[in-house]
Structures are given as C-alpha cells and as structure tokens.
C-alpha positions in Angstrom: 20.7 -13.7 -15.5 20.4 -16.8 -13.2 17.4 -17.6 -11.4 18.5 -16.5 -8.2 18.7 -13.1 -9.6 15.2 -13.4 -11.1 13.4 -14.5 -7.9 15.8 -11.7 -5.7 14.4 -8.7 -8.2 10.7 -10.0 -7.9 11.0 -10.3 -4.0 12.1 -6.9 -4.0 9.3 -5.4 -6.3 6.9 -7.6 -4.0 8.4 -6.2 -0.8 8.3 -2.6 -2.4 4.6 -3.0 -3.0 3.6 -4.3 0.0 5.5 -1.6 1.9 3.6 1.2 -0.1 0.1 -0.4 0.2 0.7 -1.4 3.6 -0.1 2.1 5.4 -3.2 2.8 3.5 -4.6 -0.7 4.0 -4.2 -0.7 7.6 -6.2 2.3 7.8 -8.7 0.9 5.5 -9.1 -2.0 7.8 -8.8 -0.2 10.9 -11.5 2.2 10.1 -13.5 -0.7 8.4 -13.6 -2.5 11.8 -14.4 0.5 13.7 -17.3 1.4 11.7 -18.6 -2.4 11.7 -18.5 -2.0 15.6 -20.4 0.9 15.7 -22.9 -0.5 13.1 -23.3 -3.9 15.3 -23.5 -1.8 18.3 -26.3 0.6 17.1 -28.0 -1.8 14.5 -27.8 1.1 11.9 -27.2 -0.8 8.5 -26.7 2.1 6.3 -24.5 0.8 3.3 -22.9 4.2 3.0 -21.9 4.7 6.5 -19.0 2.2 5.4 -17.6 3.6 2.6 -17.0 7.2 3.6 -15.2 7.0 6.6 -12.9 4.7 4.9 -12.5 7.2 1.8 -11.7 9.9 3.9 -9.4 8.2 6.3 -7.6 6.6 3.1 -7.1 9.8 1.6 -5.9 11.6 4.9 -3.3 8.6 5.0 -2.5 8.9 1.5 -1.7 12.9 2.1 0.3 11.9 5.2 2.3 9.0 3.5 2.3 10.2 0.2 5.7 11.7 0.3 7.2 8.5 1.8 5.1 6.4 -0.7 6.8 8.4 -3.6 10.2 8.1 -2.2 10.1 4.0 -1.9 9.0 3.7 -5.5 11.3 6.3 -6.7 14.1 4.4 -4.9 12.9 0.9 -6.7 12.9 2.4 -9.9 16.3 4.3 -9.5 18.0 0.9 -8.4 16.6 -1.0 -11.4 17.3 1.8 -14.0 20.8 2.1 -12.3 21.2 -1.3 -12.6 20.2 -1.8 -15.9 23.4 -2.9 -17.6 23.4 -6.0 -15.4 20.0 -7.1 -16.3 20.6 -7.0 -20.5 24.2 -8.5 -20.1 
C-alpha cells in the first residue's frame, strides 16, 4: 500500500462522514439560529427552549434523510470490502 492509496482512502472516509452528517448538522444549525433569534427578540431565556426544537428537527430529518444516509454508508462499506484484496496484498 502506498501513501497515496492511504490518503485516498482517508479522504473518501472523511468525505462520506461529511456527506452523511451534513444534513443533520445543517438542520440543527438552522433551528438553533431560529430559536436564538426568537429568544433574543422575546427575551425569553429558557434553556430547554433551545433543545426541544433541535431534537424534533433532527429526528424528522433523520426520518427523511435516513435511507439516503444508509445507502451512502453502505456504498462506502461495499467499496472497502469489494476491494479488500487490494488492501492486503
């Protein structure tokens, strides 16, 4: 195994993680921004107000994006296992 091959595998792994985690993180970020704007506008400083919308939003986006996320991780694992003979030799 050459160093270019290892770097390529690491790059593919990081790219897959970013693709899979991206939608959930963007939803959480957007909802957190909306809640913080609402809290600043109304001056309500309740700690649980920030968590409940994020939890519900991330759960809903997990239901929506879940099959796509699973297919991305499955494709990455399939590529690794189908080329296993290249990694060992």
